[in-house]
C-alpha positions as CSV (number, residue, x, y, z in Angstrom):
1,M,-0.1,0.0,-0.2
2,S,1.3,3.4,-1.0
3,R,2.0,6.3,1.1
4,A,-0.7,8.0,-0.6
5,E,-3.2,5.4,-0.2
6,S,-2.5,5.1,3.4
7,G,-3.0,9.0,4.0
8,Y,-6.0,8.5,2.1
9,G,-7.7,6.2,4.5
10,R,-6.5,8.3,7.2
11,R,-7.9,11.5,5.9
12,R,-11.1,9.5,5.3
13,R,-11.3,8.5,9.1
14,R,-10.6,12.2,9.7
15,G,-13.1,13.6,7.2
16,G,-15.7,11.1,8.8
17,S,-15.0,12.3,12.3
18,R,-15.3,16.2,11.2
19,R,-18.6,15.3,9.4
20,A,-19.7,13.9,13.0
21,E,-18.7,17.1,14.5
22,S,-20.6,19.0,11.8
23,V,-23.7,17.2,13.0
24,H,-23.3,18.1,16.6
25,T,-22.5,21.7,15.8
26,E,-25.1,22.3,13.4
27,E,-27.8,21.3,16.1
28,H,-26.1,23.8,18.4
29,V,-26.2,26.5,15.3
30,D,-29.8,25.8,15.1
31,D,-30.3,26.5,18.5
32,R,-28.1,29.5,19.2
33,G,-28.2,30.9,15.4
34,P,-25.7,33.1,13.6
35,E,-26.8,36.2,15.8
36,D,-25.3,34.6,18.9
37,G,-21.7,34.5,17.0
38,Y,-21.3,30.9,16.7
39,G,-21.8,30.7,12.9
40,D,-19.1,33.3,12.3
41,Q,-16.2,31.4,14.2
42,Y,-16.8,27.8,12.9
43,D,-18.6,26.5,9.6
44,P,-18.9,22.8,9.8
45,E,-19.1,22.7,6.0
46,E,-16.0,24.7,5.4
47,D,-13.6,22.7,3.2
48,F,-10.1,23.0,4.3
49,S,-8.6,20.9,1.7
50,A,-6.7,23.7,-0.1
51,D,-5.1,24.6,3.0
52,Y,-3.6,21.2,3.2
53,G,-2.1,21.1,-0.2
54,H,-4.6,18.7,-1.9
55,T,-7.8,18.8,-3.7
56,H,-10.5,16.3,-3.7
57,T,-13.2,15.5,-6.3
58,R,-16.4,13.4,-5.7
59,T,-16.5,10.4,-7.6
60,G,-19.6,8.3,-9.0
61,D,-19.9,6.2,-5.9
62,G,-20.4,9.1,-3.7
63,H,-16.6,9.0,-2.2
64,D,-14.2,11.8,-2.3
65,D,-11.1,11.4,-4.2
66,Y,-8.2,13.3,-3.1
67,D,-5.2,13.7,-5.2
68,D,-1.9,14.2,-3.1
69,I,0.4,16.7,-3.9
70,S,3.7,15.2,-2.3
71,G,4.8,13.0,0.6
72,A,6.7,15.8,2.1
73,G,3.6,18.1,1.5
74,Y,1.2,15.5,3.1
75,E,3.1,15.5,6.2
76,E,3.1,18.9,6.6
77,A,-0.6,19.6,5.3
78,R,-1.5,16.5,7.9
79,D,0.1,18.3,11.0
80,E,-1.4,21.7,9.9
81,E,-4.9,20.0,9.4
82,E,-4.6,18.2,12.7
83,G,-3.8,21.6,14.4
84,R,-6.7,23.5,12.8
85,A,-9.1,20.6,13.8
86,Q,-7.9,20.6,17.3
87,E,-8.3,24.3,17.5
88,A,-11.8,24.1,15.7
89,G,-12.8,21.6,18.3
90,R,-11.5,23.5,21.3
91,T,-13.6,26.4,19.9
92,A,-16.7,24.4,19.4
93,G,-16.2,22.8,23.2
94,R,-16.1,26.2,24.6
95,Q,-19.0,27.5,22.7
96,G,-21.2,24.5,23.5
97,R,-20.1,24.7,27.2
98,R,-21.2,28.4,27.2
99,R,-24.5,27.7,25.5
100,D,-24.9,24.7,28.1
101,R,-24.1,26.6,31.0
102,K,-26.7,29.4,30.0
103,G,-29.4,26.9,29.0
104,V,-28.8,24.5,32.4
105,G,-28.6,27.7,34.3
106,R,-32.1,28.6,33.6
107,V,-33.4,25.1,34.0
108,S,-31.4,24.5,37.4
109,A,-32.7,27.9,38.6
110,F,-36.2,26.8,38.2
111,S,-35.7,23.2,39.6
112,A,-33.7,24.6,42.6
113,S,-36.6,27.1,43.5
114,A,-39.2,24.0,43.0
115,I,-37.1,21.8,45.0
116,K,-36.5,24.4,47.6
117,R,-40.2,25.1,48.0
118,V,-41.2,21.2,48.1
119,S,-38.4,20.6,50.7
120,V,-39.6,23.5,52.7
121,L,-43.3,22.6,52.8
122,G,-42.8,18.8,52.7
123,D,-46.3,17.6,53.6
124,R,-47.4,20.8,55.0
125,P,-49.4,22.3,51.9
126,N,-52.4,20.5,52.9
127,Q,-52.0,21.3,56.5
128,I,-51.9,24.9,55.6
129,V,-54.9,24.4,53.7
130,Y,-56.7,22.6,56.3
131,T,-55.5,25.2,58.8
132,L,-56.8,28.3,56.6
133,A,-60.4,26.3,56.2
134,E,-60.6,25.8,60.1
135,Q,-59.5,29.3,60.9
136,S,-62.5,30.4,58.4
137,K,-64.7,28.2,60.0
138,R,-64.1,29.5,63.4
139,K,-64.5,33.1,62.1
140,R,-67.8,32.3,60.5
141,G,-68.7,30.4,63.8
142,T,-67.7,33.2,65.9
143,A,-69.8,35.8,63.6
144,V,-73.0,33.3,64.1
145,L,-72.4,33.0,67.7
146,A,-72.3,36.9,68.0
147,V,-75.5,37.1,66.3
148,L,-77.3,34.5,68.7
149,L,-75.9,36.3,71.7
150,G,-77.3,39.5,70.4
151,A,-80.5,38.2,69.8
152,F,-80.5,36.5,73.2
153,S,-79.5,39.6,74.9
154,I,-82.5,41.6,73.2
155,A,-85.1,38.9,74.1
156,L,-83.7,38.8,77.5
157,V,-83.8,42.6,78.0
158,A,-87.6,42.4,76.6
159,L,-88.4,39.6,79.0
160,L,-87.2,41.5,81.9
161,G,-88.9,44.9,80.8
162,L,-92.1,42.8,81.0
163,L,-91.7,41.3,84.2
164,I,-90.9,44.5,85.7
165,H,-94.0,46.2,83.9
166,Q,-96.0,43.4,85.6
167,L,-94.4,44.0,89.1
168,L,-95.1,47.6,89.0
169,T,-98.5,47.4,87.4
170,G,-99.3,44.6,90.0
171,S,-100.7,42.7,86.9
172,G,-100.6,39.0,86.2
173,S,-101.2,36.9,83.3
174,S,-104.8,36.8,82.3
175,E,-106.0,33.6,80.3
176,A,-109.2,35.4,79.2
177,G,-107.9,39.2,78.5
178,G,-108.9,40.4,82.2
179,E,-108.2,43.9,83.3
180,E,-104.4,44.8,84.1
181,T,-104.6,47.8,86.4
182,I,-107.0,49.3,88.9
183,T,-109.2,52.3,87.5
184,A,-109.4,55.0,90.0
185,P,-112.7,56.0,91.2
186,P,-113.8,59.7,90.3
187,E,-113.1,62.5,92.6
188,G,-115.8,63.0,95.2
189,H,-117.5,59.6,94.9
190,S,-119.5,58.2,97.7
191,T,-117.8,55.8,100.1
192,I,-121.0,54.5,101.6
193,T,-121.1,50.7,102.9
194,P,-123.9,48.7,103.5
195,E,-125.1,48.1,107.2
196,L,-126.4,44.8,106.8
197,Y,-124.3,42.3,104.5
198,L,-125.1,39.0,103.8
199,F,-122.9,36.2,102.1
200,E,-124.1,33.0,100.2
201,P,-121.2,30.8,99.7
202,D,-121.1,28.7,96.2
203,D,-123.2,25.8,95.9
204,P,-121.3,23.1,94.1
205,E,-124.4,20.7,93.6
206,V,-126.0,23.8,91.5
207,F,-122.9,25.7,90.0
208,G,-120.5,22.9,89.7
209,P,-120.5,22.8,85.8
210,I,-119.2,26.5,85.7
211,A,-117.0,26.2,89.1
212,E,-114.0,27.4,86.7
213,R,-114.6,29.9,83.7
214,P,-114.6,27.7,80.5
215,E,-111.9,28.7,78.2
216,D,-114.8,29.4,75.2
217,V,-116.6,31.4,77.6
218,E,-118.3,34.6,75.7
219,P,-118.3,37.9,77.4
220,M,-121.6,39.2,78.8
221,T,-123.5,41.4,77.0
222,E,-126.3,43.7,78.0
223,E,-128.8,41.7,76.1
224,S,-127.7,38.5,77.1
225,V,-127.9,39.3,80.8
226,F,-130.6,42.0,81.1
227,G,-132.5,41.5,77.9
228,P,-134.7,38.6,79.7
229,V,-135.1,40.7,82.9
230,E,-136.1,44.0,82.3
231,E,-139.0,43.8,84.6
232,L,-138.8,41.4,87.9
233,D,-142.2,40.5,89.4
234,M,-142.3,38.7,92.8
235,A,-144.1,38.7,96.4
236,G,-146.4,41.4,95.2
237,M,-143.3,43.8,94.1
238,Q,-142.5,44.8,90.7
239,L,-139.1,46.3,89.6
240,E,-138.5,47.7,86.5
241,L,-134.8,48.2,84.7
242,R,-133.9,52.0,84.8
243,E,-130.4,51.6,83.1
244,S,-127.8,48.8,82.5
245,E,-124.1,48.4,81.2
246,V,-121.7,46.1,80.9
247,S,-118.0,47.0,81.6
248,D,-114.6,45.5,80.4
249,S,-113.1,47.4,83.4
250,C,-114.4,45.4,86.5
251,T,-112.5,48.0,88.9
252,S,-114.4,50.9,87.3
253,L,-117.4,49.8,89.1
254,V,-115.8,49.8,92.7
255,W,-113.8,52.0,95.3
256,G,-111.2,50.5,97.6
257,E,-107.5,49.6,96.8
258,E,-107.8,46.3,98.3
259,L,-111.1,45.4,96.5
260,G,-109.8,46.3,93.1
261,Q,-106.7,44.3,93.6
262,S,-108.7,41.2,94.5
263,L,-110.8,41.8,91.1
264,L,-107.4,41.8,89.3
265,D,-106.0,38.6,91.1
266,A,-109.5,36.8,90.2
267,N,-108.9,37.6,86.8
268,C,-112.0,39.4,86.2
269,L,-113.1,39.5,82.4
270,N,-115.9,41.9,82.8
271,A,-118.7,43.1,84.8
272,A,-122.5,43.7,84.3
273,S,-124.4,46.2,86.2
274,G,-128.3,47.6,86.2
275,V,-130.4,49.8,88.6
276,Y,-134.0,48.7,89.2
277,T,-136.8,50.7,90.9
278,D,-140.4,49.9,91.8
279,A,-143.2,51.6,90.1
280,D,-143.7,54.2,92.8
281,E,-139.8,54.7,93.3
282,D,-140.0,54.0,96.8
283,Y,-137.0,51.7,96.7
284,I,-133.8,50.9,94.5
285,A,-131.9,47.9,94.0
286,Q,-128.3,48.0,92.2
287,V,-127.4,44.8,91.0
288,T,-123.8,43.6,89.5
289,L,-122.4,40.3,88.1
290,F,-118.6,40.0,87.9
291,D,-117.5,37.3,85.6
292,L,-114.3,35.8,87.5
293,S,-111.6,33.0,87.1
294,D,-113.3,30.4,89.2
295,S,-115.5,30.0,92.6
296,E,-112.3,30.5,94.8
297,G,-111.5,33.8,93.4
298,A,-115.4,34.9,93.5
299,T,-115.2,34.2,97.3
300,D,-112.0,36.5,97.7
301,V,-113.7,39.3,96.2
302,A,-116.8,38.7,98.3
303,A,-114.5,39.0,101.4
304,S,-112.8,42.1,100.3
305,L,-116.5,43.6,99.9
306,D,-117.5,42.4,103.1
307,P,-117.4,45.8,105.5
308,T,-117.4,43.8,108.7
309,N,-114.4,42.0,107.4
310,P,-111.3,43.2,109.7
311,E,-108.7,41.6,107.6
312,S,-109.7,44.0,104.5
313,E,-109.6,47.4,103.9
314,P,-112.9,49.4,103.3
315,G,-114.2,49.3,99.8
316,F,-117.6,48.6,97.8
317,L,-119.4,49.1,94.9
318,L,-119.8,52.8,93.6
319,A,-123.2,53.9,93.8
320,R,-124.7,54.8,90.3
321,D,-125.8,58.5,90.3
322,M,-129.5,58.5,89.5
323,E,-131.1,62.1,89.4
324,G,-133.6,62.9,92.6
325,V,-132.6,59.6,94.1
326,D,-130.7,59.7,97.6
327,G,-130.8,55.8,98.4
328,L,-127.3,54.3,97.6
329,Q,-125.6,57.8,98.1
330,E,-126.4,58.3,101.8
331,G,-128.3,56.9,104.5
332,Y,-129.1,53.0,105.0
333,S,-128.7,50.3,102.4
334,Q,-128.2,46.5,102.9
335,A,-126.2,44.0,100.3
336,T,-126.3,40.5,99.9
337,T,-123.3,38.7,97.6
338,Q,-123.8,35.4,96.2
339,V,-121.1,33.0,94.8
340,M,-122.3,31.4,91.7
341,G,-119.7,29.5,90.2
342,H,-116.8,31.7,88.6
343,Y,-119.7,34.5,89.0
344,L,-120.3,36.7,92.1
345,A,-123.5,38.5,92.2
346,V,-123.9,41.6,94.6
347,Y,-127.4,43.0,95.2
348,W,-127.3,46.2,97.0
349,V,-130.7,47.6,97.8
350,A,-132.4,50.7,99.8
351,S,-134.9,53.2,100.2
352,T,-134.9,55.8,97.3
353,D,-134.5,58.7,100.1
354,G,-132.2,56.6,102.3
355,S,-134.4,56.3,105.2
356,P,-133.8,53.1,107.8
357,P,-136.5,50.1,107.1
358,G,-138.0,50.6,110.5
359,D,-141.3,48.2,110.7
360,D,-141.3,48.2,106.8
361,S,-140.5,45.0,104.9
362,G,-140.1,46.6,101.8
363,I,-136.4,46.8,101.6
364,A,-136.0,43.1,102.1
365,T,-138.7,42.3,100.0
366,A,-136.8,44.5,97.0
367,S,-133.7,42.6,98.0
368,V,-135.3,39.0,97.4
369,V,-136.8,40.2,94.1
370,S,-133.5,41.7,92.8
371,Q,-131.7,38.6,93.5
372,S,-133.7,36.9,90.5
373,A,-132.0,39.2,88.0
374,F,-129.6,37.0,86.8
375,G,-130.9,34.0,85.4
376,F,-128.1,34.4,82.9
377,V,-126.0,32.7,85.5
378,Y,-128.3,29.5,85.3
379,D,-128.2,29.3,81.6
380,E,-124.7,29.2,81.8
381,V,-124.9,26.2,84.2
382,V,-127.3,24.4,81.6
383,A,-125.1,25.0,78.6
384,H,-121.9,23.5,80.4
385,K,-123.7,20.8,82.1
386,P,-121.9,17.3,81.4
387,A,-124.2,15.3,78.8
388,E,-124.5,12.3,81.3
389,E,-126.2,14.6,83.9
390,E,-128.7,16.1,81.2
391,E,-130.0,12.6,81.0
């Protein structure tokens, strides 16, 4: 094998090495571009054959055909070629490292930041989320609790205000809407009390069905109480109804603070009051019916009405003012109270001139006749009588 042929083989190997390097550098040129200065320093397609003292032509089979100039020239060209190749390799290596350092630097910075966050937080991201959620719940819970406490405080203040009002006014609960305060009597009213006072207690055999006021009881009206009894006729005496009223204020019909309080305590719903006189107007009878909570309350009110009761303060009915009639305003009078279940009836009679009875039985007769004025109560007994008792 001639030196030229052996040089050809070596040159072929070197040419292949340069082509491999050119593939590598082309990829980097694509990444960097001529504007980065890389393409100006090294061109992988540049032909250095002229510098080595030989030329080459491409044969039909695709191989390069090198023409050696001379043996000595070949050695010199080879050495120079190797120096250039080494220099070009070092230059490409430096450029590649610079590119790699810049590219890797950006990636490394990003990776380092991510690794740092992960290494610092570890499993804490979920814990942080849960902690924030828990804090949010506590804040919402605190707000709801504050609203509830505010509403509770308002309700408590309102309740305390109601209790204080009831204590100051002396009013209590009223199951049927009874009066809450005592109505003061008019100035200059008469404070006369009957000289004879009789009391008839409740008779459970008669008034048992209405011993307590029914929940569905209807308030009294003038028509229901006095409509059927505009005239009372008994024992040869006839009494006629002169005036009447039904009042929702029971205490407006009486005087005396203790008596008024007893009506409030007995939860008086309303009261019916009427005035009768005989045809000759010799006698007058004032009848009053109080609608109370039960027979016990009615008995307590009757005790407060009793002028002979040492345990109660003075108090009685206010006399109705009738023109030309002095009876019940001054002079002699007598009264009878009767407990009729949850009702209390008061019959107050006198001579129209206020004179004492003497031997005259007219006042006693007028008292008996007036006691038939409240047939309304017996109608209530029948209406509330149990069905088995009706049979």
